[in-house]
VOGU-3710 file (C-alpha; in Angstrom, 3 decimals, decimal comma):
1> mtnlyqatlk> 75,734/-44,759/-71,322  75,599/-41,406/-73,071  73,214/-42,816/-75,684  70,960/-44,123/-72,924  70,949/-40,759/-71,140  70,182/-38,939/-74,378  67,330/-41,347/-75,089  65,772/-40,806/-71,661  65,883/-37,040/-72,093  64,386/-37,285/-75,555
11> kwgeeaqydq> 61,586/-39,556/-74,327  60,697/-37,913/-71,005  62,475/-34,528/-70,885  64,695/-32,866/-68,295  61,989/-31,928/-65,801  60,713/-35,508/-65,636  64,230/-36,783/-65,056  64,795/-34,306/-62,228  61,547/-35,508/-60,660  62,571/-39,132/-61,172
21> aveecaelii> 65,881/-38,498/-59,414  64,055/-36,976/-56,451  61,686/-39,950/-56,322  64,516/-42,477/-56,425  66,373/-40,657/-53,630  63,216/-40,635/-51,534  62,767/-44,364/-52,083  66,357/-44,941/-50,929  65,715/-42,885/-47,803  62,662/-44,972/-47,004
31> alkhyrrgki> 64,520/-48,208/-47,716  67,331/-47,229/-45,347  64,865/-46,358/-42,592  63,051/-49,679/-43,082  66,339/-51,597/-43,166  67,420/-50,089/-39,846  64,153/-51,302/-38,352  64,594/-54,804/-39,806  61,581/-54,487/-42,095  63,401/-55,131/-45,384
41> ssqavvdela> 66,455/-57,010/-46,598  69,793/-55,536/-47,541  68,993/-56,526/-51,142  66,065/-54,105/-51,140  68,481/-51,332/-50,158  70,913/-52,444/-52,867  68,105/-52,287/-55,434  67,298/-48,717/-54,408  70,999/-47,835/-54,472  71,125/-49,117/-58,051
51> dvtlmlgqlt> 68,210/-46,867/-59,030  69,841/-43,843/-57,404  73,198/-44,681/-58,975  71,618/-44,702/-62,431  69,922/-41,370/-61,802  73,158/-39,876/-60,452  74,891/-40,966/-63,631  72,254/-39,259/-65,701  72,299/-36,080/-63,622  76,092/-36,031/-63,772
61> wmfgedkvad> 75,909/-36,250/-67,543  73,209/-33,548/-67,664  75,078/-31,065/-65,454  78,549/-31,847/-66,781  80,872/-34,654/-65,828  83,860/-32,333/-65,419  81,941/-29,988/-63,118  80,771/-32,882/-60,958  84,268/-34,412/-60,848  85,718/-31,070/-59,740
71> avnsklkklh> 83,075/-30,740/-57,017  83,718/-34,312/-55,819  87,451/-33,653/-55,632  86,820/-30,479/-53,646  84,567/-32,358/-51,225  87,151/-35,143/-50,860  89,848/-32,603/-49,936  87,522/-31,136/-47,325  86,792/-34,599/-45,927  90,503/-35,413/-45,695
81> kllatpd> 91,054/-32,192/-43,730  88,175/-33,009/-41,388  89,549/-36,495/-40,762  93,034/-35,133/-40,080  91,733/-32,674/-37,468  91,789/-34,084/-33,937  88,482/-34,054/-32,071
//
């Protein structure tokens, strides 16, 4: 995947990839809203999830896989604490 991410940056540049990530996230938001209203299939949501997943992979590579992994682990610890706290 690293070669693919490098190729996208070389072809379109960082700023374009940031914009693309924003666009893909927005499309997922719209797809989820439409799915809740019964306007689109679950496959349409899955397709948007795939686009966002690819962009997240690229952004993770761009910002540093170790940094993102550390942040995810921190967020998971916080979530575990929240789930362990009685309402």
